[in-house]
C-alpha positions as CSV (number, residue, x, y, z in Angstrom):
1,M,43.3,-64.2,-4.4
2,V,42.2,-65.3,-7.8
3,L,45.2,-63.5,-9.4
4,D,47.6,-65.4,-7.2
5,D,46.0,-68.7,-7.9
6,L,46.0,-68.0,-11.7
7,Y,49.7,-66.9,-11.6
8,C,50.8,-70.0,-9.6
9,G,48.9,-72.4,-11.9
10,N,46.4,-73.4,-9.2
11,I,43.3,-72.8,-11.3
12,S,42.4,-75.6,-13.7
13,P,38.7,-75.6,-14.5
14,A,38.8,-78.8,-16.5
15,E,40.0,-80.7,-13.4
16,Q,38.0,-78.8,-10.8
17,V,34.5,-78.6,-12.3
18,V,32.4,-81.8,-12.2
19,P,28.7,-81.7,-12.5
20,H,26.8,-82.4,-9.3
21,E,23.6,-83.7,-10.8
22,K,22.5,-87.2,-10.0
23,K,21.9,-87.9,-13.7
24,Y,25.6,-87.2,-14.4
25,R,26.8,-89.6,-11.6
26,K,24.4,-92.2,-12.9
27,L,25.6,-91.9,-16.5
28,H,29.2,-91.9,-15.4
29,R,28.7,-95.1,-13.4
30,Y,26.8,-96.7,-16.3
31,T,29.7,-95.9,-18.7
32,G,32.1,-97.7,-16.3
33,E,29.8,-100.7,-16.2
34,L,29.6,-100.8,-20.0
35,L,33.3,-100.6,-20.3
36,T,33.7,-103.5,-17.8
37,E,31.2,-105.5,-19.8
38,L,33.2,-104.9,-23.0
39,E,36.4,-106.0,-21.2
40,E,34.7,-109.3,-20.3
41,K,33.3,-110.0,-23.7
42,L,35.9,-108.7,-26.2
43,S,39.3,-110.1,-27.1
44,E,42.5,-108.2,-26.1
45,E,42.8,-106.9,-29.6
46,Q,39.3,-105.7,-29.8
47,M,39.6,-104.1,-26.4
48,E,42.7,-102.3,-27.5
49,L,40.6,-100.8,-30.4
50,V,37.9,-99.8,-27.9
51,N,40.5,-98.1,-25.6
52,Q,42.0,-96.2,-28.6
53,F,38.6,-95.1,-29.6
54,H,37.8,-94.0,-26.1
55,T,41.0,-92.1,-25.8
56,H,40.3,-90.2,-29.1
57,V,36.8,-89.4,-28.0
58,I,38.1,-88.0,-24.8
59,D,40.8,-85.9,-26.6
60,V,38.2,-84.5,-29.0
61,H,35.8,-83.7,-26.1
62,C,38.6,-82.0,-24.2
63,M,39.3,-79.8,-27.2
64,E,35.7,-78.9,-27.5
65,L,35.5,-78.0,-23.8
66,E,38.5,-75.8,-24.1
67,A,37.0,-74.0,-27.0
68,H,33.7,-73.5,-25.2
69,F,35.6,-72.2,-22.1
70,Q,37.6,-69.7,-24.2
71,Y,34.5,-68.5,-26.0
72,G,32.5,-68.1,-22.8
73,F,35.3,-66.3,-21.0
74,S,35.8,-64.0,-24.0
75,L,32.1,-63.3,-24.2
76,G,32.1,-62.4,-20.5
77,M,35.0,-60.0,-21.0
78,M,33.3,-58.4,-24.0
79,L,30.1,-57.9,-21.9
80,M,32.0,-56.3,-19.1
81,K,33.8,-54.0,-21.5
82,E,30.4,-53.0,-23.1
83,V,28.8,-52.4,-19.7
84,H,31.8,-50.2,-18.6
85,T,31.6,-48.3,-21.9
86,L,27.9,-47.7,-21.5
87,L,28.4,-46.6,-17.9
88,D,31.0,-44.1,-19.0
89,E,28.7,-42.6,-21.6
90,Y,25.8,-42.0,-19.1
91,P,26.7,-39.9,-16.1
92,R,25.5,-41.3,-12.8
93,K,22.8,-39.5,-11.0
94,N,23.3,-39.0,-7.2
């Protein structure tokens, strides 16, 4: 059950959801290739800056994803509430 998984901490959308599009895989692979090329061409000190930058970009992106998830989930709940309210206002016809 979803409630059991949620309670036990088994649901982690950020770790479980990965795009399946070919374009995503291609871009992800290309990013790795670029990083390898930078490692080959830059000094250790320069590469450390690149790694720090990369870490900060990932941190910012994760925060954005979390905010989008929270907003989307809240919006979905508000829609459900509104639908239930409307259904309660209009009696069902049998």
